[in-house]
PyMOL Python script that loads the backbone (N, CA, C, O; Angstrom):
from pymol import cmd

cmd.read_pdbstr("""\
ATOM      1  N   MET A   1       7.504  -8.127   4.820  1.00  0.00           N
ATOM      2  CA  MET A   1       6.326  -8.956   4.648  1.00  0.00           C
ATOM      3  C   MET A   1       6.374  -9.642   3.326  1.00  0.00           C
ATOM      4  O   MET A   1       6.683  -9.003   2.320  1.00  0.00           O
ATOM      5  N   GLN A   2       6.104 -10.828   3.280  1.00  0.00           N
ATOM      6  CA  GLN A   2       6.115 -11.602   2.031  1.00  0.00           C
ATOM      7  C   GLN A   2       4.946 -11.176   1.163  1.00  0.00           C
ATOM      8  O   GLN A   2       3.922 -10.674   1.625  1.00  0.00           O
ATOM      9  N   ILE A   3       5.165 -11.410  -0.132  1.00  0.00           N
ATOM     10  CA  ILE A   3       4.058 -10.982  -1.092  1.00  0.00           C
ATOM     11  C   ILE A   3       2.796 -11.691  -0.756  1.00  0.00           C
ATOM     12  O   ILE A   3       1.738 -11.066  -0.682  1.00  0.00           O
ATOM     13  N   LYS A   4       2.865 -12.954  -0.551  1.00  0.00           N
ATOM     14  CA  LYS A   4       1.663 -13.807  -0.189  1.00  0.00           C
ATOM     15  C   LYS A   4       0.878 -13.250   0.957  1.00  0.00           C
ATOM     16  O   LYS A   4      -0.352 -13.229   0.917  1.00  0.00           O
ATOM     17  N   GLN A   5       1.563 -12.799   1.981  1.00  0.00           N
ATOM     18  CA  GLN A   5       0.892 -12.230   3.154  1.00  0.00           C
ATOM     19  C   GLN A   5       0.366 -10.786   2.787  1.00  0.00           C
ATOM     20  O   GLN A   5      -0.653 -10.339   3.313  1.00  0.00           O
ATOM     21  N   ALA A   6       1.062 -10.115   1.915  1.00  0.00           N
ATOM     22  CA  ALA A   6       0.651  -8.722   1.589  1.00  0.00           C
ATOM     23  C   ALA A   6      -0.677  -8.727   0.784  1.00  0.00           C
ATOM     24  O   ALA A   6      -1.506  -7.831   0.941  1.00  0.00           O
ATOM     25  N   VAL A   7      -0.846  -9.672  -0.013  1.00  0.00           N
ATOM     26  CA  VAL A   7      -2.085  -9.760  -0.866  1.00  0.00           C
ATOM     27  C   VAL A   7      -3.265 -10.424  -0.150  1.00  0.00           C
ATOM     28  O   VAL A   7      -4.406 -10.326  -0.602  1.00  0.00           O
ATOM     29  N   ARG A   8      -2.986 -11.095   0.961  1.00  0.00           N
ATOM     30  CA  ARG A   8      -4.062 -11.861   1.604  1.00  0.00           C
ATOM     31  C   ARG A   8      -5.339 -11.004   1.895  1.00  0.00           C
ATOM     32  O   ARG A   8      -6.447 -11.425   1.563  1.00  0.00           O
ATOM     33  N   PRO A   9      -5.182  -9.855   2.488  1.00  0.00           N
ATOM     34  CA  PRO A   9      -6.449  -9.095   2.724  1.00  0.00           C
ATOM     35  C   PRO A   9      -7.162  -8.692   1.431  1.00  0.00           C
ATOM     36  O   PRO A   9      -8.379  -8.509   1.467  1.00  0.00           O
ATOM     37  N   CYS A  10      -6.486  -8.543   0.306  1.00  0.00           N
ATOM     38  CA  CYS A  10      -7.228  -8.268  -0.931  1.00  0.00           C
ATOM     39  C   CYS A  10      -7.979  -9.527  -1.385  1.00  0.00           C
ATOM     40  O   CYS A  10      -9.116  -9.423  -1.846  1.00  0.00           O
ATOM     41  N   ALA A  11      -7.367 -10.713  -1.263  1.00  0.00           N
ATOM     42  CA  ALA A  11      -7.996 -11.929  -1.624  1.00  0.00           C
ATOM     43  C   ALA A  11      -9.243 -12.207  -0.723  1.00  0.00           C
ATOM     44  O   ALA A  11     -10.308 -12.577  -1.218  1.00  0.00           O
ATOM     45  N   VAL A  12      -9.081 -12.026   0.538  1.00  0.00           N
ATOM     46  CA  VAL A  12     -10.256 -12.185   1.427  1.00  0.00           C
ATOM     47  C   VAL A  12     -11.385 -11.268   1.132  1.00  0.00           C
ATOM     48  O   VAL A  12     -12.541 -11.690   1.126  1.00  0.00           O
ATOM     49  N   ASN A  13     -11.098 -10.047   0.891  1.00  0.00           N
ATOM     50  CA  ASN A  13     -12.110  -8.971   0.509  1.00  0.00           C
ATOM     51  C   ASN A  13     -12.778  -9.322  -0.728  1.00  0.00           C
ATOM     52  O   ASN A  13     -14.004  -9.243  -0.812  1.00  0.00           O
ATOM     53  N   ARG A  14     -12.014  -9.726  -1.743  1.00  0.00           N
ATOM     54  CA  ARG A  14     -12.604 -10.188  -3.013  1.00  0.00           C
ATOM     55  C   ARG A  14     -13.635 -11.304  -2.884  1.00  0.00           C
ATOM     56  O   ARG A  14     -14.707 -11.286  -3.489  1.00  0.00           O
ATOM     57  N   LYS A  15     -13.229 -12.323  -2.018  1.00  0.00           N
ATOM     58  CA  LYS A  15     -14.117 -13.464  -1.740  1.00  0.00           C
ATOM     59  C   LYS A  15     -15.401 -13.015  -1.001  1.00  0.00           C
ATOM     60  O   LYS A  15     -16.502 -13.455  -1.333  1.00  0.00           O
ATOM     61  N   VAL A  16     -15.244 -12.171  -0.038  1.00  0.00           N
ATOM     62  CA  VAL A  16     -16.404 -11.739   0.764  1.00  0.00           C
ATOM     63  C   VAL A  16     -17.344 -10.952  -0.009  1.00  0.00           C
ATOM     64  O   VAL A  16     -18.551 -11.109   0.173  1.00  0.00           O
ATOM     65  N   TRP A  17     -16.876 -10.075  -0.901  1.00  0.00           N
ATOM     66  CA  TRP A  17     -17.683  -9.212  -1.662  1.00  0.00           C
ATOM     67  C   TRP A  17     -18.158  -9.775  -3.060  1.00  0.00           C
ATOM     68  O   TRP A  17     -18.882  -9.126  -3.816  1.00  0.00           O
ATOM     69  N   GLY A  18     -17.670 -11.084  -3.343  1.00  0.00           N
ATOM     70  CA  GLY A  18     -18.150 -11.722  -4.624  1.00  0.00           C
ATOM     71  C   GLY A  18     -17.349 -11.313  -5.808  1.00  0.00           C
ATOM     72  O   GLY A  18     -17.827 -11.416  -6.938  1.00  0.00           O
ATOM     73  N   GLY A  19     -16.095 -10.831  -5.591  1.00  0.00           N
ATOM     74  CA  GLY A  19     -15.258 -10.484  -6.718  1.00  0.00           C
ATOM     75  C   GLY A  19     -15.612  -9.205  -7.429  1.00  0.00           C
ATOM     76  O   GLY A  19     -16.456  -8.434  -6.974  1.00  0.00           O
ATOM     77  N   ASN A  20     -14.967  -8.992  -8.534  1.00  0.00           N
ATOM     78  CA  ASN A  20     -15.257  -7.821  -9.340  1.00  0.00           C
ATOM     79  C   ASN A  20     -16.153  -8.294 -10.515  1.00  0.00           C
ATOM     80  O   ASN A  20     -15.982  -9.369 -11.089  1.00  0.00           O
ATOM     81  N   ARG A  21     -17.079  -7.439 -10.807  1.00  0.00           N
ATOM     82  CA  ARG A  21     -18.017  -7.780 -11.886  1.00  0.00           C
ATOM     83  C   ARG A  21     -17.461  -7.515 -13.303  1.00  0.00           C
ATOM     84  O   ARG A  21     -17.873  -8.155 -14.270  1.00  0.00           O
ATOM     85  N   THR A  22     -16.525  -6.566 -13.403  1.00  0.00           N
ATOM     86  CA  THR A  22     -15.975  -6.260 -14.721  1.00  0.00           C
ATOM     87  C   THR A  22     -14.422  -6.183 -14.666  1.00  0.00           C
ATOM     88  O   THR A  22     -13.820  -6.133 -13.594  1.00  0.00           O
ATOM     89  N   TRP A  23     -13.805  -6.175 -15.882  1.00  0.00           N
ATOM     90  CA  TRP A  23     -12.374  -5.981 -15.835  1.00  0.00           C
ATOM     91  C   TRP A  23     -12.112  -4.590 -15.443  1.00  0.00           C
ATOM     92  O   TRP A  23     -11.109  -4.385 -14.759  1.00  0.00           O
ATOM     93  N   ALA A  24     -12.856  -3.613 -15.770  1.00  0.00           N
ATOM     94  CA  ALA A  24     -12.618  -2.217 -15.366  1.00  0.00           C
ATOM     95  C   ALA A  24     -12.691  -2.083 -13.809  1.00  0.00           C
ATOM     96  O   ALA A  24     -11.945  -1.313 -13.204  1.00  0.00           O
ATOM     97  N   GLY A  25     -13.597  -2.846 -13.206  1.00  0.00           N
ATOM     98  CA  GLY A  25     -13.765  -2.754 -11.781  1.00  0.00           C
ATOM     99  C   GLY A  25     -12.551  -3.441 -11.094  1.00  0.00           C
ATOM    100  O   GLY A  25     -12.103  -3.001 -10.035  1.00  0.00           O
ATOM    101  N   ALA A  26     -12.040  -4.506 -11.705  1.00  0.00           N
ATOM    102  CA  ALA A  26     -10.849  -5.165 -11.208  1.00  0.00           C
ATOM    103  C   ALA A  26      -9.588  -4.277 -11.224  1.00  0.00           C
ATOM    104  O   ALA A  26      -8.761  -4.219 -10.314  1.00  0.00           O
ATOM    105  N   ASP A  27      -9.557  -3.562 -12.438  1.00  0.00           N
ATOM    106  CA  ASP A  27      -8.399  -2.590 -12.585  1.00  0.00           C
ATOM    107  C   ASP A  27      -8.379  -1.455 -11.595  1.00  0.00           C
ATOM    108  O   ASP A  27      -7.349  -1.066 -11.043  1.00  0.00           O
ATOM    109  N   THR A  28      -9.708  -0.892 -11.383  1.00  0.00           N
ATOM    110  CA  THR A  28      -9.857   0.200 -10.471  1.00  0.00           C
ATOM    111  C   THR A  28      -9.498  -0.329  -9.036  1.00  0.00           C
ATOM    112  O   THR A  28      -8.769   0.330  -8.294  1.00  0.00           O
ATOM    113  N   TYR A  29     -10.008  -1.482  -8.684  1.00  0.00           N
ATOM    114  CA  TYR A  29      -9.700  -1.984  -7.315  1.00  0.00           C
ATOM    115  C   TYR A  29      -8.209  -2.208  -7.055  1.00  0.00           C
ATOM    116  O   TYR A  29      -7.696  -1.936  -5.970  1.00  0.00           O
ATOM    117  N   GLY A  30      -7.535  -2.715  -8.092  1.00  0.00           N
ATOM    118  CA  GLY A  30      -6.093  -2.914  -8.073  1.00  0.00           C
ATOM    119  C   GLY A  30      -5.339  -1.592  -7.908  1.00  0.00           C
ATOM    120  O   GLY A  30      -4.361  -1.495  -7.166  1.00  0.00           O
ATOM    121  N   THR A  31      -5.820  -0.602  -8.611  1.00  0.00           N
ATOM    122  CA  THR A  31      -5.078   0.768  -8.497  1.00  0.00           C
ATOM    123  C   THR A  31      -5.307   1.283  -7.068  1.00  0.00           C
ATOM    124  O   THR A  31      -4.356   1.692  -6.401  1.00  0.00           O
ATOM    125  N   ILE A  32      -6.547   1.264  -6.600  1.00  0.00           N
ATOM    126  CA  ILE A  32      -6.841   1.847  -5.266  1.00  0.00           C
ATOM    127  C   ILE A  32      -6.051   1.102  -4.192  1.00  0.00           C
ATOM    128  O   ILE A  32      -5.421   1.746  -3.353  1.00  0.00           O
ATOM    129  N   VAL A  33      -6.062  -0.251  -4.190  1.00  0.00           N
ATOM    130  CA  VAL A  33      -5.351  -0.975  -3.238  1.00  0.00           C
ATOM    131  C   VAL A  33      -3.817  -0.688  -3.368  1.00  0.00           C
ATOM    132  O   VAL A  33      -3.153  -0.628  -2.333  1.00  0.00           O
ATOM    133  N   SER A  34      -3.293  -0.530  -4.442  1.00  0.00           N
ATOM    134  CA  SER A  34      -1.908  -0.236  -4.650  1.00  0.00           C
ATOM    135  C   SER A  34      -1.506   1.132  -4.100  1.00  0.00           C
ATOM    136  O   SER A  34      -0.465   1.268  -3.457  1.00  0.00           O
ATOM    137  N   VAL A  35      -2.322   2.122  -4.352  1.00  0.00           N
ATOM    138  CA  VAL A  35      -2.144   3.475  -3.831  1.00  0.00           C
ATOM    139  C   VAL A  35      -2.190   3.421  -2.254  1.00  0.00           C
ATOM    140  O   VAL A  35      -1.339   4.006  -1.584  1.00  0.00           O
ATOM    141  N   LEU A  36      -3.218   2.693  -1.688  1.00  0.00           N
ATOM    142  CA  LEU A  36      -3.377   2.726  -0.291  1.00  0.00           C
ATOM    143  C   LEU A  36      -2.089   2.038   0.400  1.00  0.00           C
ATOM    144  O   LEU A  36      -1.581   2.511   1.417  1.00  0.00           O
ATOM    145  N   ALA A  37      -1.620   0.905  -0.231  1.00  0.00           N
ATOM    146  CA  ALA A  37      -0.536   0.229   0.256  1.00  0.00           C
ATOM    147  C   ALA A  37       0.736   0.971   0.196  1.00  0.00           C
ATOM    148  O   ALA A  37       1.553   0.864   1.111  1.00  0.00           O
ATOM    149  N   THR A  38       0.959   1.758  -0.886  1.00  0.00           N
ATOM    150  CA  THR A  38       2.075   2.621  -1.094  1.00  0.00           C
ATOM    151  C   THR A  38       2.098   3.763  -0.086  1.00  0.00           C
ATOM    152  O   THR A  38       3.149   4.128   0.440  1.00  0.00           O
ATOM    153  N   ALA A  39       0.861   4.343   0.183  1.00  0.00           N
ATOM    154  CA  ALA A  39       0.709   5.395   1.080  1.00  0.00           C
ATOM    155  C   ALA A  39       1.108   4.936   2.490  1.00  0.00           C
ATOM    156  O   ALA A  39       1.838   5.629   3.199  1.00  0.00           O
ATOM    157  N   ALA A  40       0.622   3.776   2.872  1.00  0.00           N
ATOM    158  CA  ALA A  40       0.920   3.219   4.174  1.00  0.00           C
ATOM    159  C   ALA A  40       2.427   3.010   4.373  1.00  0.00           C
ATOM    160  O   ALA A  40       2.965   3.267   5.450  1.00  0.00           O
ATOM    161  N   LYS A  41       3.087   2.545   3.325  1.00  0.00           N
ATOM    162  CA  LYS A  41       4.559   2.343   3.461  1.00  0.00           C
ATOM    163  C   LYS A  41       5.287   3.686   3.602  1.00  0.00           C
ATOM    164  O   LYS A  41       6.392   3.713   4.143  1.00  0.00           O
ATOM    165  N   HIS A  42       4.700   4.814   3.129  1.00  0.00           N
ATOM    166  CA  HIS A  42       5.304   6.104   3.215  1.00  0.00           C
ATOM    167  C   HIS A  42       4.808   6.864   4.487  1.00  0.00           C
ATOM    168  O   HIS A  42       5.160   8.020   4.723  1.00  0.00           O
ATOM    169  N   GLY A  43       3.976   6.154   5.286  1.00  0.00           N
ATOM    170  CA  GLY A  43       3.466   6.796   6.504  1.00  0.00           C
ATOM    171  C   GLY A  43       2.352   7.856   6.289  1.00  0.00           C
ATOM    172  O   GLY A  43       2.151   8.751   7.109  1.00  0.00           O
ATOM    173  N   ILE A  44       1.659   7.715   5.178  1.00  0.00           N
ATOM    174  CA  ILE A  44       0.657   8.640   4.819  1.00  0.00           C
ATOM    175  C   ILE A  44      -0.696   7.953   4.972  1.00  0.00           C
ATOM    176  O   ILE A  44      -0.863   6.790   4.605  1.00  0.00           O
ATOM    177  N   ASP A  45      -1.679   8.708   5.533  1.00  0.00           N
ATOM    178  CA  ASP A  45      -3.013   8.131   5.557  1.00  0.00           C
ATOM    179  C   ASP A  45      -3.618   8.018   4.151  1.00  0.00           C
ATOM    180  O   ASP A  45      -3.925   9.044   3.544  1.00  0.00           O
ATOM    181  N   GLY A  46      -3.796   6.808   3.618  1.00  0.00           N
ATOM    182  CA  GLY A  46      -4.249   6.630   2.294  1.00  0.00           C
ATOM    183  C   GLY A  46      -5.536   7.224   1.958  1.00  0.00           C
ATOM    184  O   GLY A  46      -5.669   7.783   0.869  1.00  0.00           O
ATOM    185  N   ILE A  47      -6.533   7.154   2.825  1.00  0.00           N
ATOM    186  CA  ILE A  47      -7.870   7.782   2.592  1.00  0.00           C
ATOM    187  C   ILE A  47      -7.787   9.283   2.485  1.00  0.00           C
ATOM    188  O   ILE A  47      -8.366   9.923   1.607  1.00  0.00           O
ATOM    189  N   ASP A  48      -7.003   9.830   3.469  1.00  0.00           N
ATOM    190  CA  ASP A  48      -6.853  11.297   3.408  1.00  0.00           C
ATOM    191  C   ASP A  48      -6.114  11.804   2.115  1.00  0.00           C
ATOM    192  O   ASP A  48      -6.392  12.860   1.548  1.00  0.00           O
ATOM    193  N   TYR A  49      -5.166  10.947   1.731  1.00  0.00           N
ATOM    194  CA  TYR A  49      -4.365  11.246   0.527  1.00  0.00           C
ATOM    195  C   TYR A  49      -5.337  11.225  -0.688  1.00  0.00           C
ATOM    196  O   TYR A  49      -5.358  12.162  -1.486  1.00  0.00           O
ATOM    197  N   LEU A  50      -6.103  10.188  -0.804  1.00  0.00           N
ATOM    198  CA  LEU A  50      -7.028  10.039  -2.011  1.00  0.00           C
ATOM    199  C   LEU A  50      -8.077  11.192  -1.992  1.00  0.00           C
ATOM    200  O   LEU A  50      -8.393  11.766  -3.034  1.00  0.00           O
ATOM    201  N   ALA A  51      -8.575  11.495  -0.851  1.00  0.00           N
ATOM    202  CA  ALA A  51      -9.544  12.580  -0.696  1.00  0.00           C
ATOM    203  C   ALA A  51      -8.958  13.920  -1.109  1.00  0.00           C
ATOM    204  O   ALA A  51      -9.627  14.694  -1.794  1.00  0.00           O
ATOM    205  N   ALA A  52      -7.705  14.220  -0.702  1.00  0.00           N
ATOM    206  CA  ALA A  52      -7.044  15.416  -1.049  1.00  0.00           C
ATOM    207  C   ALA A  52      -6.827  15.513  -2.501  1.00  0.00           C
ATOM    208  O   ALA A  52      -7.024  16.569  -3.103  1.00  0.00           O
ATOM    209  N   ARG A  53      -6.401  14.370  -3.111  1.00  0.00           N
ATOM    210  CA  ARG A  53      -6.158  14.310  -4.532  1.00  0.00           C
ATOM    211  C   ARG A  53      -7.408  14.545  -5.353  1.00  0.00           C
ATOM    212  O   ARG A  53      -7.365  15.240  -6.368  1.00  0.00           O
ATOM    213  N   ALA A  54      -8.532  13.966  -4.919  1.00  0.00           N
ATOM    214  CA  ALA A  54      -9.788  14.130  -5.560  1.00  0.00           C
ATOM    215  C   ALA A  54     -10.384  15.565  -5.518  1.00  0.00           C
ATOM    216  O   ALA A  54     -11.100  16.004  -6.418  1.00  0.00           O
ATOM    217  N   ARG A  55     -10.028  16.283  -4.378  1.00  0.00           N
ATOM    218  CA  ARG A  55     -10.498  17.686  -4.287  1.00  0.00           C
ATOM    219  C   ARG A  55      -9.552  18.667  -4.897  1.00  0.00           C
ATOM    220  O   ARG A  55      -9.938  19.808  -5.151  1.00  0.00           O
ATOM    221  N   GLY A  56      -8.277  18.260  -5.155  1.00  0.00           N
ATOM    222  CA  GLY A  56      -7.368  19.221  -5.669  1.00  0.00           C
ATOM    223  C   GLY A  56      -7.439  19.411  -7.174  1.00  0.00           C
ATOM    224  O   GLY A  56      -8.022  18.624  -7.920  1.00  0.00           O
ATOM    225  N   PRO A  57      -6.763  20.581  -7.595  1.00  0.00           N
ATOM    226  CA  PRO A  57      -6.744  20.858  -9.059  1.00  0.00           C
ATOM    227  C   PRO A  57      -5.916  19.825  -9.836  1.00  0.00           C
ATOM    228  O   PRO A  57      -6.158  19.646 -11.030  1.00  0.00           O
ATOM    229  N   ASP A  58      -4.953  19.140  -9.209  1.00  0.00           N
ATOM    230  CA  ASP A  58      -4.127  18.124  -9.901  1.00  0.00           C
ATOM    231  C   ASP A  58      -4.259  16.869  -9.222  1.00  0.00           C
ATOM    232  O   ASP A  58      -3.532  16.653  -8.253  1.00  0.00           O
ATOM    233  N   PRO A  59      -5.165  15.938  -9.638  1.00  0.00           N
ATOM    234  CA  PRO A  59      -5.373  14.645  -8.938  1.00  0.00           C
ATOM    235  C   PRO A  59      -4.415  13.634  -9.180  1.00  0.00           C
ATOM    236  O   PRO A  59      -4.714  12.458  -8.976  1.00  0.00           O
ATOM    237  N   GLY A  60      -3.106  14.018  -9.662  1.00  0.00           N
ATOM    238  CA  GLY A  60      -2.082  13.092  -9.903  1.00  0.00           C
ATOM    239  C   GLY A  60      -1.525  12.418  -8.616  1.00  0.00           C
ATOM    240  O   GLY A  60      -1.843  12.822  -7.498  1.00  0.00           O
ATOM    241  N   LEU A  61      -0.690  11.385  -8.819  1.00  0.00           N
ATOM    242  CA  LEU A  61      -0.179  10.600  -7.727  1.00  0.00           C
ATOM    243  C   LEU A  61       1.313  10.921  -7.541  1.00  0.00           C
ATOM    244  O   LEU A  61       2.030  10.106  -6.962  1.00  0.00           O
ATOM    245  N   ALA A  62       1.787  12.033  -7.993  1.00  0.00           N
ATOM    246  CA  ALA A  62       3.212  12.387  -7.915  1.00  0.00           C
ATOM    247  C   ALA A  62       3.791  12.370  -6.482  1.00  0.00           C
ATOM    248  O   ALA A  62       4.945  11.984  -6.295  1.00  0.00           O
ATOM    249  N   VAL A  63       3.011  12.780  -5.484  1.00  0.00           N
ATOM    250  CA  VAL A  63       3.497  12.816  -4.107  1.00  0.00           C
ATOM    251  C   VAL A  63       3.941  11.504  -3.619  1.00  0.00           C
ATOM    252  O   VAL A  63       4.921  11.412  -2.879  1.00  0.00           O
ATOM    253  N   LEU A  64       3.219  10.424  -4.025  1.00  0.00           N
ATOM    254  CA  LEU A  64       3.645   9.097  -3.594  1.00  0.00           C
ATOM    255  C   LEU A  64       4.795   8.599  -4.396  1.00  0.00           C
ATOM    256  O   LEU A  64       5.598   7.834  -3.864  1.00  0.00           O
ATOM    257  N   LEU A  65       4.939   8.972  -5.639  1.00  0.00           N
ATOM    258  CA  LEU A  65       6.008   8.418  -6.455  1.00  0.00           C
ATOM    259  C   LEU A  65       7.286   9.157  -6.281  1.00  0.00           C
ATOM    260  O   LEU A  65       8.319   8.592  -6.642  1.00  0.00           O
ATOM    261  N   GLY A  66       7.341  10.328  -5.782  1.00  0.00           N
ATOM    262  CA  GLY A  66       8.544  11.187  -5.625  1.00  0.00           C
ATOM    263  C   GLY A  66       9.370  10.880  -4.443  1.00  0.00           C
ATOM    264  O   GLY A  66      10.390  11.530  -4.217  1.00  0.00           O
TER     265      GLY A  66
END
""", "prot")
cmd.dss("prot")
cmd.show_as("cartoon", "prot")
cmd.util.cbc("prot")
cmd.orient("prot")
């Protein structure tokens, strides 16, 4: 998939929801989208992954990076 096609859902979402109100919000959104996309490429359910990280004692992202 080309980069332009890969970011299209993010651009549409940003326009529908009115963008990010702060730079911190934009950074957070970018991080979450990146984690979800990486999880999908690894065949992992991104929402389940983030929920497990949030509940676990070590909320790091090492599983996706390794």
